[in-house]
N, C-alpha and C positions, 0 to 999 in steps of 0.2 A: 426412409429419408436419406438422401445423400448428404454427408457431412463434410464440408470443405473447410479450408483454413480460415476463411472469412467468418463462417458460422462459429468456429471454435473461438475466434477473437471476440465475437459478439457474446458468446457464452461467458468468457472471462470478464467481460465488461458489464454483464448483467443487462444486455440490450435485447435479448430474445424474448419471445412470448413464453408463457408458462408451458405450453405444449411442446415447443421446440426445446426448451430447457430440460424438460422431463425426458424427451427422446434422446438427447445427448447424454444425460446422466445414465440412462439405461444402456446406451451403447458403450460408454466408458467402463462399465462394470465387466464387460466381456471382451472388449476389443483392445488388445495389448498395444497394437500399433497406434491406435487413436490416443491411448494414454500417453505414449511416448511423444506424439506430436503435440499434445497439450502441454506436456512438461517442457518441450522446446519453446513453445510460445511463451510460457510463464518465465522461462529463463531469459528469453530475448527481451521481454517487457521489463524485467527487473534490471537487466543490463542497460537498457535505454534510459530508465529512470535514474539509475546511478550516474550515467554519463551526463545527463541533463543537470542533475544536482551538482555534479562536479563543475560543470560549466558555469553555474550560477555563483560559485564561490570566487570566480575570477572577477576582478574589477572591470568596469567598462573601459575599453582601450582609450588611452588619452587622445590618440589621433581621431577616433570617432567622436569623442566628446567635443574636441576642438572644432571638428568639421561642422558639427551641428550648431555649436555656439557661434561660430564665425560666419556661417553661411548667410548670403544676402537673401532675406526672405521678405523684404518690404513689398515687392510687387505681388507676391503670392498672397500676403495678408490683405492687401488692398483689393485684390481680385475677388476675395470672398465677400467683401462688404461694400464695394463701390461699383455700381453698374456702369459707370462712365469709363472704366478701364477696359481697353480692348483685349480680345483673346490673346493676341500676340504678346501684350504686356504681361498678362497673367502667366504666360508660359515662359517668361524671360528668365526666371530663376533657373539655375542649373538643375538637371534632372537628378543629380546625386544628392541635392539638398533634401528632396522628398524621401529618397531612399534612406539616407542617413538618419533622418528624423524618424522614419518608420521603424528602422532597426533599433534606434535608441528607445523608442516607446515600447517596442516588443520586449526588449531585454528588461526594461524597467518594470513592465507589468508582470512579467513572468518571474523575475528574480527578486522583486521587492527592493529595487534600488531607488534611493532618493538622490537626485542630482541637482546641484546648485551651481550657478555660474561662478567660476573661479575656485571651486572646491572639488576634491575628489569624490567619486561616488561612494556611498556607504551601503553595504549590504545589510538588509534587515530581515531577509528571508531565513527561515529555519528549515532544516532537513525534515522530510516527512517521518513520522513515527513508525514504530514496528507494528502497531496494531492494524494498519491498513494492509500490510503484507499478510498478517495472520488471517484477516477476513478473506483475502484471496485464496489462501491455502484451504481454509475451512470450506469455502464454497465448492472446491474440487473434491477434497478427500472425504468430507462427510457424506458424499453421495456414492462412495466406492463400494459399499457393501462388503463383498468378499475380500476386497483389497483395502479395507478400512485402515489397517495398521501395517507398519513395517516389521515389527516384532510383536508376537502375540502375548497375551496376558500370562500364559503358562511360563514365560521366561521373565517374570516380574523382577527378580533379583538382578538378572543381566541388564534389563532395561534401566534400572536405577543406576547401576555402576557405569554402564556405557554412556548414558546421557549426562551424568554428573561429570565424568571425565571430559566429555566433548564440549559441553556448554560452559563449564568452569564455575558452576554453582550447584549446590546440593539439590538433587532431584529425588523426591520421595513420593511414592504413590499413595494418595489419600484414600481412606475408606469412605466411600460415598453411598454405601448400601442403604443407609437410613433414608436417603433421598430417592431410592429406587433405581440407582445407577450401578451398572456392572462395568468393571474395568475390562477393556477389550485389548489394550496393548499400547505401544508407543511408536512415535516417529521422530526423525530428526528433520528440522526445517532450517531455512536461512531467512532471516528478516533483518532489515536495516544492516545488511552485510555481516550479521553475526549469527552463530548457531543458536537454535531455539529447540528446546525439548517440548514435545507435544504428547500429552497423555489423553487417550480417547476413552470415553464412557458412553454407554447407550442405556436408554430407559426401556420400560416394558413395551413401548410402541416402536422401538427401533430408532428413536430420535437421538442424535449425537450431541453430546456435550464434551467440549475439549478444554483441557487445562494446559496452558502454554507458559513456559518459563524462559527468560533471557537474563543472562548475567548483567549486573549493573553496579557501578561504583557509587551511584546516586539514586537509590530506589525511590519510587513514588512514596509520598508520605501517607496519603489517605486513600481508602477505596473510592472508586469512581465508576458510575454506571454510564454507558453511552451506547449509541447505535452506529455501527459502521458496516457498510457494504451489505445491508439487509439483515444483519445479525445483531443480537443483544450481547453486550460485553460488560463484565465487571472486572476492573483491574485494580491491583494493589502492589505494594512493594515490601520488601523485607529480606533479611538474611542474604544480602548481597545480590539480590535479583529482583526483577519485576515479573509479576504474574498477571495472567488474564484468563478469565473463564469465558468461553464463547458458546453460544447456542442459537437456535432459531429464534426469530423475533417473537415476542409475546409470551415467553416462558416466565411465569410469575414467581417461580421458586429459585431463580438464578442467584439472587443475592444471598439467600439462605445456604445454597450450595457453596457459594464462594466463601462464606464464613466458616463452613466446615473444612473446606480445602485449606484455608489460611491457617486454621488452628492446628 
């Protein structure tokens, strides 16, 4: 199967069939160039998301808000409800009225703005969390096999020191052998524009369970289970960091593993 950039984008977005996904995962294990192209796509997607979120922090331009508010729309409104109005009358409102209104609606819907006549727009949207980024990374790296980790488990002491210094929060490798999990090594990720430590474990069937850590001055209070991007996750906070354990959906011992990791 020929794998082009469009298929890789579909792979990242989870839009491919199971057979196509499996073929791309197998190709990624042996094709270094394909891995590099996928990394470029992930970086471009992350940059686009960050740019879009930055745009949403800007208030609606006053000129645009004024144009929409003051635009003569009487004929347009009547044209939608009064069959006696001619087509020429319906089209009499300036074309930029519809364009401005469409832009305002688009910005409002995407950014969570509430706009009232005579008052400035108020942003109510919040930036996306780091867990969505973790799900994207896990989808790619959990399928790598030979390239599962950046630094192998044989360098455990180095992994703890390296990731602690880089992330800015204490990274300790938990012993999860009671759950049938073997530590395979670690990686450095970037989520929500911050460094993230990722510790990778596998069970007897080769299934991957990853423990990720991001520094936080306001850690989550209580453990929480959720499903994101086709994966099960258990997240919690403490010790100046937020943690998340991620695995394939349907793993019934994930909360027990999380309790062991947290302790």
